[in-house]
MILUM-252182 format. One record per residue (C-alpha): residue number from 1; residue in one letter; y, x, z. Coordinates in pm, 1 decimal. Layout:
N
<gulum n="NUM" res="a" c2="Y" c1="X" c3="Z"/>
...
# end
This chain:
296
<gulum n="1" res="x" c2="5030.6" c1="-10021.9" c3="6150.4"/>
<gulum n="2" res="x" c2="4843.9" c1="-9809.3" c3="5899.3"/>
<gulum n="3" res="x" c2="5169.0" c1="-9658.4" c3="5773.9"/>
<gulum n="4" res="x" c2="5266.4" c1="-9557.0" c3="6128.0"/>
<gulum n="5" res="x" c2="4926.6" c1="-9402.1" c3="6182.0"/>
<gulum n="6" res="x" c2="4957.0" c1="-9207.4" c3="5856.8"/>
<gulum n="7" res="x" c2="5305.0" c1="-9088.4" c3="5953.6"/>
<gulum n="8" res="x" c2="5175.0" c1="-8963.7" c3="6287.4"/>
<gulum n="9" res="x" c2="4889.3" c1="-8782.3" c3="6114.7"/>
<gulum n="10" res="x" c2="5130.7" c1="-8625.9" c3="5867.5"/>
<gulum n="11" res="x" c2="5363.5" c1="-8523.4" c3="6149.3"/>
<gulum n="12" res="x" c2="5079.1" c1="-8356.1" c3="6338.4"/>
<gulum n="13" res="x" c2="4963.8" c1="-8177.2" c3="6022.5"/>
<gulum n="14" res="x" c2="5315.5" c1="-8054.8" c3="5944.0"/>
<gulum n="15" res="x" c2="5356.2" c1="-7940.5" c3="6304.0"/>
<gulum n="16" res="x" c2="5031.0" c1="-7742.4" c3="6297.9"/>
<gulum n="17" res="x" c2="5113.4" c1="-7587.0" c3="5960.4"/>
<gulum n="18" res="x" c2="5465.3" c1="-7506.3" c3="6080.2"/>
<gulum n="19" res="x" c2="5334.0" c1="-7331.6" c3="6391.5"/>
<gulum n="20" res="x" c2="5082.8" c1="-7133.5" c3="6185.8"/>
<gulum n="21" res="x" c2="5352.9" c1="-7035.7" c3="5935.9"/>
<gulum n="22" res="x" c2="5579.1" c1="-6922.8" c3="6220.0"/>
<gulum n="23" res="x" c2="5300.5" c1="-6713.8" c3="6374.9"/>
<gulum n="24" res="x" c2="5233.0" c1="-6552.4" c3="6037.0"/>
<gulum n="25" res="x" c2="5601.7" c1="-6483.1" c3="5975.8"/>
<gulum n="26" res="x" c2="5671.0" c1="-6347.5" c3="6325.8"/>
<gulum n="27" res="x" c2="5505.1" c1="-6002.8" c3="6282.4"/>
<gulum n="28" res="x" c2="5687.7" c1="-5951.6" c3="5953.3"/>
<gulum n="29" res="x" c2="6021.4" c1="-6036.0" c3="6114.0"/>
<gulum n="30" res="x" c2="5956.8" c1="-5805.1" c3="6411.3"/>
<gulum n="31" res="x" c2="5868.1" c1="-5527.4" c3="6167.7"/>
<gulum n="32" res="x" c2="6191.7" c1="-5580.8" c3="5975.2"/>
<gulum n="33" res="x" c2="6402.5" c1="-5600.1" c3="6291.2"/>
<gulum n="34" res="x" c2="6242.5" c1="-5280.2" c3="6422.4"/>
<gulum n="35" res="x" c2="6293.7" c1="-5098.0" c3="6092.4"/>
<gulum n="36" res="x" c2="6672.2" c1="-5135.3" c3="6120.0"/>
<gulum n="37" res="x" c2="6685.1" c1="-5070.5" c3="6494.9"/>
<gulum n="38" res="x" c2="6780.2" c1="-4752.6" c3="6675.7"/>
<gulum n="39" res="x" c2="6478.7" c1="-4543.3" c3="6777.4"/>
<gulum n="40" res="x" c2="6616.1" c1="-4470.5" c3="7123.3"/>
<gulum n="41" res="x" c2="6671.9" c1="-4840.8" c3="7189.7"/>
<gulum n="42" res="x" c2="6312.7" c1="-4921.2" c3="7090.6"/>
<gulum n="43" res="x" c2="6175.9" c1="-4647.9" c3="7316.9"/>
<gulum n="44" res="x" c2="6391.6" c1="-4777.5" c3="7600.3"/>
<gulum n="45" res="x" c2="6348.9" c1="-5154.7" c3="7557.2"/>
<gulum n="46" res="x" c2="6040.2" c1="-5198.3" c3="7342.0"/>
<gulum n="47" res="x" c2="6016.1" c1="-5415.0" c3="7031.1"/>
<gulum n="48" res="x" c2="6216.3" c1="-5737.2" c3="7012.3"/>
<gulum n="49" res="x" c2="6294.4" c1="-6025.2" c3="6778.6"/>
<gulum n="50" res="x" c2="6648.9" c1="-5903.7" c3="6716.6"/>
<gulum n="51" res="x" c2="6754.7" c1="-5562.1" c3="6582.2"/>
<gulum n="52" res="x" c2="6860.2" c1="-5325.8" c3="6860.1"/>
<gulum n="53" res="x" c2="7170.3" c1="-5122.5" c3="6778.6"/>
<gulum n="54" res="x" c2="7125.6" c1="-5187.5" c3="6403.3"/>
<gulum n="55" res="x" c2="7123.2" c1="-4880.2" c3="6181.7"/>
<gulum n="56" res="x" c2="6985.0" c1="-4772.9" c3="5844.5"/>
<gulum n="57" res="x" c2="6939.5" c1="-4412.5" c3="5953.6"/>
<gulum n="58" res="x" c2="6560.2" c1="-4419.4" c3="5927.0"/>
<gulum n="59" res="x" c2="6576.4" c1="-4561.0" c3="5574.7"/>
<gulum n="60" res="x" c2="6808.7" c1="-4274.6" c3="5481.9"/>
<gulum n="61" res="x" c2="6572.5" c1="-4017.4" c3="5634.7"/>
<gulum n="62" res="x" c2="6272.0" c1="-4148.7" c3="5445.3"/>
<gulum n="63" res="x" c2="6440.3" c1="-4202.6" c3="5108.8"/>
<gulum n="64" res="x" c2="6613.8" c1="-3863.8" c3="5127.5"/>
<gulum n="65" res="x" c2="6321.5" c1="-3646.2" c3="5237.8"/>
<gulum n="66" res="x" c2="6026.6" c1="-3831.8" c3="5085.2"/>
<gulum n="67" res="x" c2="6199.2" c1="-4036.4" c3="4815.9"/>
<gulum n="68" res="x" c2="6031.5" c1="-3857.0" c3="4523.8"/>
<gulum n="69" res="x" c2="5687.9" c1="-3893.2" c3="4681.3"/>
<gulum n="70" res="x" c2="5745.2" c1="-4262.5" c3="4753.3"/>
<gulum n="71" res="x" c2="5864.2" c1="-4333.1" c3="4397.2"/>
<gulum n="72" res="x" c2="5561.7" c1="-4149.7" c3="4257.6"/>
<gulum n="73" res="x" c2="5328.3" c1="-4346.4" c3="4486.3"/>
<gulum n="74" res="x" c2="5483.6" c1="-4674.8" c3="4370.8"/>
<gulum n="75" res="x" c2="5437.6" c1="-4565.3" c3="4009.6"/>
<gulum n="76" res="x" c2="5070.0" c1="-4484.2" c3="4068.5"/>
<gulum n="77" res="x" c2="5014.3" c1="-4816.9" c3="4246.8"/>
<gulum n="78" res="x" c2="5176.3" c1="-5019.7" c3="3967.5"/>
<gulum n="79" res="x" c2="4976.3" c1="-4828.6" c3="3704.5"/>
<gulum n="80" res="x" c2="4655.0" c1="-4899.9" c3="3896.6"/>
<gulum n="81" res="x" c2="4744.8" c1="-5269.5" c3="3922.5"/>
<gulum n="82" res="x" c2="4813.2" c1="-5297.2" c3="3548.8"/>
<gulum n="83" res="x" c2="4514.6" c1="-5098.0" c3="3422.8"/>
<gulum n="84" res="x" c2="4276.1" c1="-5218.6" c3="3692.8"/>
<gulum n="85" res="x" c2="4356.2" c1="-5585.3" c3="3644.4"/>
<gulum n="86" res="x" c2="4304.7" c1="-5563.5" c3="3267.3"/>
<gulum n="87" res="x" c2="3980.2" c1="-5372.2" c3="3316.4"/>
<gulum n="88" res="x" c2="3845.5" c1="-5611.4" c3="3580.4"/>
<gulum n="89" res="x" c2="3953.2" c1="-5916.6" c3="3384.8"/>
<gulum n="90" res="x" c2="3767.2" c1="-5799.9" c3="3074.2"/>
<gulum n="91" res="x" c2="3445.0" c1="-5736.9" c3="3266.6"/>
<gulum n="92" res="x" c2="3456.2" c1="-6053.3" c3="3477.6"/>
<gulum n="93" res="x" c2="3556.4" c1="-6294.3" c3="3200.1"/>
<gulum n="94" res="x" c2="3279.2" c1="-6179.2" c3="2968.1"/>
<gulum n="95" res="x" c2="3021.8" c1="-6185.0" c3="3248.6"/>
<gulum n="96" res="x" c2="3141.3" c1="-6521.6" c3="3384.8"/>
<gulum n="97" res="x" c2="3139.4" c1="-6683.9" c3="3040.8"/>
<gulum n="98" res="x" c2="2785.8" c1="-6557.6" c3="2984.7"/>
<gulum n="99" res="x" c2="2643.9" c1="-6691.2" c3="3312.3"/>
<gulum n="100" res="x" c2="2830.9" c1="-7020.5" c3="3263.9"/>
<gulum n="101" res="x" c2="2620.5" c1="-7098.2" c3="2955.9"/>
<gulum n="102" res="x" c2="2335.1" c1="-7345.3" c3="2974.3"/>
<gulum n="103" res="x" c2="1977.5" c1="-7217.4" c3="2962.8"/>
<gulum n="104" res="x" c2="1942.9" c1="-7359.8" c3="2611.7"/>
<gulum n="105" res="x" c2="2217.4" c1="-7121.4" c3="2498.5"/>
<gulum n="106" res="x" c2="2138.0" c1="-6819.6" c3="2716.0"/>
<gulum n="107" res="x" c2="1816.1" c1="-6834.2" c3="2914.1"/>
<gulum n="108" res="x" c2="1901.8" c1="-6541.0" c3="3143.8"/>
<gulum n="109" res="x" c2="2221.8" c1="-6697.3" c3="3283.0"/>
<gulum n="110" res="x" c2="2057.9" c1="-6798.6" c3="3612.0"/>
<gulum n="111" res="x" c2="1898.6" c1="-6455.7" c3="3651.6"/>
<gulum n="112" res="x" c2="2233.1" c1="-6282.6" c3="3600.2"/>
<gulum n="113" res="x" c2="2399.5" c1="-6514.8" c3="3852.1"/>
<gulum n="114" res="x" c2="2131.7" c1="-6430.8" c3="4107.9"/>
<gulum n="115" res="x" c2="2168.4" c1="-6059.2" c3="4036.0"/>
<gulum n="116" res="x" c2="2545.5" c1="-6081.0" c3="4089.0"/>
<gulum n="117" res="x" c2="2499.1" c1="-6270.9" c3="4415.5"/>
<gulum n="118" res="x" c2="2231.3" c1="-6024.8" c3="4529.8"/>
<gulum n="119" res="x" c2="2474.2" c1="-5731.4" c3="4510.2"/>
<gulum n="120" res="x" c2="2707.0" c1="-5902.6" c3="4757.8"/>
<gulum n="121" res="x" c2="2430.2" c1="-5935.8" c3="5017.2"/>
<gulum n="122" res="x" c2="2265.8" c1="-5593.8" c3="4988.6"/>
<gulum n="123" res="x" c2="2450.8" c1="-5265.8" c3="4946.4"/>
<gulum n="124" res="x" c2="2329.2" c1="-4911.4" c3="4894.7"/>
<gulum n="125" res="x" c2="2574.1" c1="-4772.8" c3="5149.3"/>
<gulum n="126" res="x" c2="2881.4" c1="-4552.2" c3="5138.0"/>
<gulum n="127" res="x" c2="2706.2" c1="-4215.8" c3="5090.7"/>
<gulum n="128" res="x" c2="2498.5" c1="-4311.6" c3="4781.3"/>
<gulum n="129" res="x" c2="2806.8" c1="-4485.0" c3="4640.7"/>
<gulum n="130" res="x" c2="3018.7" c1="-4173.3" c3="4695.2"/>
<gulum n="131" res="x" c2="2760.3" c1="-3945.1" c3="4531.9"/>
<gulum n="132" res="x" c2="2730.4" c1="-4182.0" c3="4235.3"/>
<gulum n="133" res="x" c2="3107.0" c1="-4203.4" c3="4186.0"/>
<gulum n="134" res="x" c2="3183.3" c1="-3833.0" c3="4218.0"/>
<gulum n="135" res="x" c2="2878.6" c1="-3649.6" c3="4080.4"/>
<gulum n="136" res="x" c2="2758.3" c1="-3883.2" c3="3806.6"/>
<gulum n="137" res="x" c2="3066.7" c1="-4080.0" c3="3703.0"/>
<gulum n="138" res="x" c2="3321.8" c1="-3804.1" c3="3763.0"/>
<gulum n="139" res="x" c2="3555.5" c1="-4043.5" c3="3943.8"/>
<gulum n="140" res="x" c2="3741.7" c1="-3797.8" c3="4162.4"/>
<gulum n="141" res="x" c2="4106.4" c1="-3690.4" c3="4155.1"/>
<gulum n="142" res="x" c2="4188.2" c1="-3894.6" c3="3845.9"/>
<gulum n="143" res="x" c2="4355.5" c1="-4228.9" c3="3786.2"/>
<gulum n="144" res="x" c2="4029.7" c1="-4396.4" c3="3680.8"/>
<gulum n="145" res="x" c2="3889.4" c1="-4341.0" c3="4029.7"/>
<gulum n="146" res="x" c2="4147.1" c1="-4585.2" c3="4166.7"/>
<gulum n="147" res="x" c2="4028.1" c1="-4890.5" c3="3971.1"/>
<gulum n="148" res="x" c2="3695.1" c1="-4837.5" c3="3789.9"/>
<gulum n="149" res="x" c2="3476.5" c1="-4894.2" c3="4103.0"/>
<gulum n="150" res="x" c2="3639.6" c1="-5236.7" c3="4149.8"/>
<gulum n="151" res="x" c2="3565.3" c1="-5358.1" c3="3799.0"/>
<gulum n="152" res="x" c2="3344.3" c1="-5644.8" c3="3915.7"/>
<gulum n="153" res="x" c2="3423.6" c1="-5875.9" c3="4204.4"/>
<gulum n="154" res="x" c2="3149.1" c1="-6135.6" c3="4239.2"/>
<gulum n="155" res="x" c2="3361.8" c1="-6394.7" c3="4418.8"/>
<gulum n="156" res="x" c2="3630.5" c1="-6387.1" c3="4149.6"/>
<gulum n="157" res="x" c2="3360.0" c1="-6390.1" c3="3883.2"/>
<gulum n="158" res="x" c2="3227.3" c1="-6719.0" c3="4023.3"/>
<gulum n="159" res="x" c2="3582.7" c1="-6858.0" c3="4022.0"/>
<gulum n="160" res="x" c2="3596.4" c1="-6782.2" c3="3650.1"/>
<gulum n="161" res="x" c2="3247.4" c1="-6922.6" c3="3602.9"/>
<gulum n="162" res="x" c2="3360.3" c1="-7255.0" c3="3752.8"/>
<gulum n="163" res="x" c2="3662.5" c1="-7253.0" c3="3521.9"/>
<gulum n="164" res="x" c2="3442.0" c1="-7208.2" c3="3216.2"/>
<gulum n="165" res="x" c2="3193.7" c1="-7471.5" c3="3336.5"/>
<gulum n="166" res="x" c2="3479.4" c1="-7722.6" c3="3370.7"/>
<gulum n="167" res="x" c2="3536.3" c1="-7707.4" c3="2993.9"/>
<gulum n="168" res="x" c2="3389.9" c1="-8020.9" c3="2828.0"/>
<gulum n="169" res="x" c2="3061.1" c1="-7940.2" c3="2656.9"/>
<gulum n="170" res="x" c2="3148.4" c1="-8179.4" c3="2373.6"/>
<gulum n="171" res="x" c2="3441.6" c1="-7955.7" c3="2278.3"/>
<gulum n="172" res="x" c2="3215.3" c1="-7651.8" c3="2255.0"/>
<gulum n="173" res="x" c2="2956.5" c1="-7842.3" c3="2050.1"/>
<gulum n="174" res="x" c2="3225.1" c1="-7967.7" c3="1810.9"/>
<gulum n="175" res="x" c2="3343.4" c1="-7610.7" c3="1757.1"/>
<gulum n="176" res="x" c2="2987.3" c1="-7496.3" c3="1684.4"/>
<gulum n="177" res="x" c2="2939.9" c1="-7778.4" c3="1433.8"/>
<gulum n="178" res="x" c2="3259.5" c1="-7666.5" c3="1259.4"/>
<gulum n="179" res="x" c2="3110.4" c1="-7319.0" c3="1222.8"/>
<gulum n="180" res="x" c2="3286.2" c1="-7135.5" c3="1504.8"/>
<gulum n="181" res="x" c2="3106.5" c1="-6826.0" c3="1628.6"/>
<gulum n="182" res="x" c2="3045.5" c1="-6753.7" c3="1996.9"/>
<gulum n="183" res="x" c2="3327.6" c1="-6498.4" c3="1997.3"/>
<gulum n="184" res="x" c2="3563.4" c1="-6747.9" c3="1832.6"/>
<gulum n="185" res="x" c2="3476.7" c1="-7013.9" c3="2091.4"/>
<gulum n="186" res="x" c2="3527.6" c1="-6763.8" c3="2372.6"/>
<gulum n="187" res="x" c2="3866.1" c1="-6635.4" c3="2256.0"/>
<gulum n="188" res="x" c2="4015.5" c1="-6953.2" c3="2105.9"/>
<gulum n="189" res="x" c2="3877.2" c1="-7227.4" c3="2331.9"/>
<gulum n="190" res="x" c2="3730.1" c1="-7095.0" c3="2656.7"/>
<gulum n="191" res="x" c2="4003.1" c1="-6845.5" c3="2746.1"/>
<gulum n="192" res="x" c2="4301.0" c1="-7081.9" c3="2688.1"/>
<gulum n="193" res="x" c2="4134.4" c1="-7371.0" c3="2874.1"/>
<gulum n="194" res="x" c2="4044.0" c1="-7148.2" c3="3170.5"/>
<gulum n="195" res="x" c2="4404.7" c1="-7034.0" c3="3208.2"/>
<gulum n="196" res="x" c2="4441.6" c1="-7148.0" c3="3570.8"/>
<gulum n="197" res="x" c2="4131.4" c1="-6959.8" c3="3679.2"/>
<gulum n="198" res="x" c2="4239.6" c1="-6650.8" c3="3486.7"/>
<gulum n="199" res="x" c2="4585.4" c1="-6649.9" c3="3644.1"/>
<gulum n="200" res="x" c2="4429.2" c1="-6690.9" c3="3988.1"/>
<gulum n="201" res="x" c2="4197.1" c1="-6395.2" c3="3935.3"/>
<gulum n="202" res="x" c2="4485.0" c1="-6185.4" c3="3802.2"/>
<gulum n="203" res="x" c2="4682.5" c1="-6258.1" c3="4119.5"/>
<gulum n="204" res="x" c2="4387.5" c1="-6187.0" c3="4348.1"/>
<gulum n="205" res="x" c2="4298.0" c1="-5863.4" c3="4170.6"/>
<gulum n="206" res="x" c2="4660.3" c1="-5747.5" c3="4171.9"/>
<gulum n="207" res="x" c2="4677.3" c1="-5800.7" c3="4548.3"/>
<gulum n="208" res="x" c2="4343.5" c1="-5626.0" c3="4594.3"/>
<gulum n="209" res="x" c2="4453.3" c1="-5317.9" c3="4400.6"/>
<gulum n="210" res="x" c2="4789.2" c1="-5312.9" c3="4578.1"/>
<gulum n="211" res="x" c2="4641.7" c1="-5337.2" c3="4928.7"/>
<gulum n="212" res="x" c2="4348.1" c1="-5102.9" c3="4875.1"/>
<gulum n="213" res="x" c2="4352.2" c1="-4750.3" c3="5012.1"/>
<gulum n="214" res="x" c2="3977.7" c1="-4687.1" c3="5049.8"/>
<gulum n="215" res="x" c2="3934.1" c1="-4557.5" c3="4694.7"/>
<gulum n="216" res="x" c2="4220.3" c1="-4311.5" c3="4732.9"/>
<gulum n="217" res="x" c2="4091.1" c1="-4218.6" c3="5078.7"/>
<gulum n="218" res="x" c2="3741.3" c1="-4138.7" c3="4949.8"/>
<gulum n="219" res="x" c2="3808.2" c1="-4015.8" c3="4597.4"/>
<gulum n="220" res="x" c2="4161.4" c1="-3870.7" c3="4589.2"/>
<gulum n="221" res="x" c2="4280.1" c1="-3543.3" c3="4741.8"/>
<gulum n="222" res="x" c2="4572.1" c1="-3467.4" c3="4508.3"/>
<gulum n="223" res="x" c2="4902.5" c1="-3589.9" c3="4648.9"/>
<gulum n="224" res="x" c2="5025.7" c1="-3667.5" c3="4295.4"/>
<gulum n="225" res="x" c2="4770.9" c1="-3951.1" c3="4278.4"/>
<gulum n="226" res="x" c2="4843.1" c1="-4105.8" c3="4617.9"/>
<gulum n="227" res="x" c2="4898.2" c1="-4479.7" c3="4612.4"/>
<gulum n="228" res="x" c2="5154.3" c1="-4647.9" c3="4837.1"/>
<gulum n="229" res="x" c2="4883.9" c1="-4745.3" c3="5085.0"/>
<gulum n="230" res="x" c2="4742.1" c1="-4391.2" c3="5104.0"/>
<gulum n="231" res="x" c2="5090.6" c1="-4248.2" c3="5149.8"/>
<gulum n="232" res="x" c2="5161.0" c1="-4499.9" c3="5426.1"/>
<gulum n="233" res="x" c2="4828.9" c1="-4413.6" c3="5590.1"/>
<gulum n="234" res="x" c2="4906.5" c1="-4041.9" c3="5586.6"/>
<gulum n="235" res="x" c2="5258.0" c1="-4090.3" c3="5717.6"/>
<gulum n="236" res="x" c2="5148.0" c1="-4315.8" c3="5999.2"/>
<gulum n="237" res="x" c2="4864.1" c1="-4079.5" c3="6090.9"/>
<gulum n="238" res="x" c2="5094.9" c1="-3779.5" c3="6107.4"/>
<gulum n="239" res="x" c2="5452.3" c1="-3898.9" c3="6145.1"/>
<gulum n="240" res="x" c2="5588.2" c1="-3547.3" c3="6192.7"/>
<gulum n="241" res="x" c2="5516.6" c1="-3475.5" c3="5824.1"/>
<gulum n="242" res="x" c2="5752.1" c1="-3757.3" c3="5731.1"/>
<gulum n="243" res="x" c2="6059.7" c1="-3583.4" c3="5869.9"/>
<gulum n="244" res="x" c2="5955.7" c1="-3221.9" c3="5819.7"/>
<gulum n="245" res="x" c2="6250.5" c1="-3160.4" c3="5590.0"/>
<gulum n="246" res="x" c2="6506.5" c1="-3258.7" c3="5853.7"/>
<gulum n="247" res="x" c2="6323.1" c1="-3174.9" c3="6173.1"/>
<gulum n="248" res="x" c2="6538.7" c1="-2872.0" c3="6249.7"/>
<gulum n="249" res="x" c2="6855.0" c1="-3074.4" c3="6195.5"/>
<gulum n="250" res="x" c2="6727.2" c1="-3350.4" c3="6421.4"/>
<gulum n="251" res="x" c2="6639.3" c1="-3106.2" c3="6698.1"/>
<gulum n="252" res="x" c2="6972.8" c1="-2927.1" c3="6668.9"/>
<gulum n="253" res="x" c2="7157.0" c1="-3257.6" c3="6695.4"/>
<gulum n="254" res="x" c2="6947.2" c1="-3364.7" c3="6996.3"/>
<gulum n="255" res="x" c2="6837.4" c1="-3685.7" c3="6820.7"/>
<gulum n="256" res="x" c2="6506.1" c1="-3860.4" c3="6886.9"/>
<gulum n="257" res="x" c2="6272.2" c1="-3839.4" c3="6588.5"/>
<gulum n="258" res="x" c2="6235.1" c1="-4203.1" c3="6470.5"/>
<gulum n="259" res="x" c2="5856.1" c1="-4227.8" c3="6475.7"/>
<gulum n="260" res="x" c2="5839.2" c1="-4601.0" c3="6556.6"/>
<gulum n="261" res="x" c2="6109.9" c1="-4706.3" c3="6314.2"/>
<gulum n="262" res="x" c2="5967.5" c1="-4478.9" c3="6042.9"/>
<gulum n="263" res="x" c2="5636.0" c1="-4662.7" c3="6060.7"/>
<gulum n="264" res="x" c2="5816.1" c1="-4995.1" c3="6036.2"/>
<gulum n="265" res="x" c2="6024.5" c1="-4878.7" c3="5740.2"/>
<gulum n="266" res="x" c2="5716.0" c1="-4767.4" c3="5548.1"/>
<gulum n="267" res="x" c2="5544.5" c1="-5095.5" c3="5631.5"/>
<gulum n="268" res="x" c2="5842.8" c1="-5290.1" c3="5497.1"/>
<gulum n="269" res="x" c2="5850.1" c1="-5083.9" c3="5177.4"/>
<gulum n="270" res="x" c2="5481.0" c1="-5161.4" c3="5128.1"/>
<gulum n="271" res="x" c2="5498.2" c1="-5533.3" c3="5207.1"/>
<gulum n="272" res="x" c2="5824.1" c1="-5612.5" c3="5027.6"/>
<gulum n="273" res="x" c2="5682.9" c1="-5634.9" c3="4670.1"/>
<gulum n="274" res="x" c2="5409.6" c1="-5875.8" c3="4784.1"/>
<gulum n="275" res="x" c2="5653.6" c1="-6090.8" c3="4982.5"/>
<gulum n="276" res="x" c2="5887.0" c1="-6109.6" c3="4682.9"/>
<gulum n="277" res="x" c2="5608.3" c1="-6191.6" c3="4437.0"/>
<gulum n="278" res="x" c2="5385.9" c1="-6432.4" c3="4630.9"/>
<gulum n="279" res="x" c2="5618.0" c1="-6739.6" c3="4652.4"/>
<gulum n="280" res="x" c2="5629.3" c1="-6761.2" c3="4272.4"/>
<gulum n="281" res="x" c2="5251.5" c1="-6743.7" c3="4236.3"/>
<gulum n="282" res="x" c2="5109.5" c1="-6931.6" c3="4534.2"/>
<gulum n="283" res="x" c2="5055.1" c1="-7258.8" c3="4345.4"/>
<gulum n="284" res="x" c2="4786.1" c1="-7093.8" c3="4132.9"/>
<gulum n="285" res="x" c2="4575.3" c1="-6988.3" c3="4431.7"/>
<gulum n="286" res="x" c2="4459.9" c1="-7336.9" c3="4535.1"/>
<gulum n="287" res="x" c2="4426.9" c1="-7458.5" c3="4175.7"/>
<gulum n="288" res="x" c2="4217.9" c1="-7162.2" c3="4072.2"/>
<gulum n="289" res="x" c2="3983.7" c1="-7175.8" c3="4370.4"/>
<gulum n="290" res="x" c2="3920.7" c1="-7551.1" c3="4346.1"/>
<gulum n="291" res="x" c2="3890.5" c1="-7572.9" c3="3967.2"/>
<gulum n="292" res="x" c2="3554.9" c1="-7716.4" c3="3870.1"/>
<gulum n="293" res="x" c2="3484.8" c1="-7831.7" c3="4225.6"/>
<gulum n="294" res="x" c2="3523.2" c1="-8200.2" c3="4134.9"/>
<gulum n="295" res="x" c2="3338.3" c1="-8343.5" c3="3839.6"/>
<gulum n="296" res="x" c2="3389.4" c1="-8668.3" c3="3662.8"/>
# end
């Protein structure tokens, strides 16, 4: 009887998860189907689950006219992910390891934790932040402006803090008795044992840098430093700029400018790297978030 009840519960859970997964996948599929559809068919019939008069014409337009700009934007985004993740990881691991120490080792650990939490509740506002970044830090129209402001993420810092706290205290004490310095303990013991938390933060920070366009929106005006998200934002805001190189040809041929399909194509180009990468990394998300949650 209990086994039947458990099977029913499992079936209901799988059904709910399956429905949620389908609802999450549906917009992505509609976007893909629309990106390879004919613009005229979409204008006439609206969006649908199946491609309408399938064609790759819009992909050719975008890659031909804006291919160099898109490749450059991808290069900037990947550079920001690499440099920004290393930068953030250095700041957050050192801070998290410090606040994870007991008061006997570092008496200001609780105060630093409170200070970090306090910054998530109260903010100075966009205008003071913008003045600070541009006038005092010089973070404008350079690559550093795209990742330096995101050096510390308090939520991810606490994930790392839990990872360091999960390390057995006896192991740390044994290393100290053997003469290991604090730096040696941090690099040779704490970092390797907190691997799951570190990988999780790396994945989260990579996604954050990839999806962000606010920094480039506020701090970047040079097109050479546009990220993929900023380029997508500009193209979707002014779709006529996307096909400016072939506009005369399109008008002469009496062809509808593919504004809807162009937006879908750019969305697919932006989402594709994440979709390809996420399945190989998803197991670390749950492990990293829950590490240190259960003691004993």
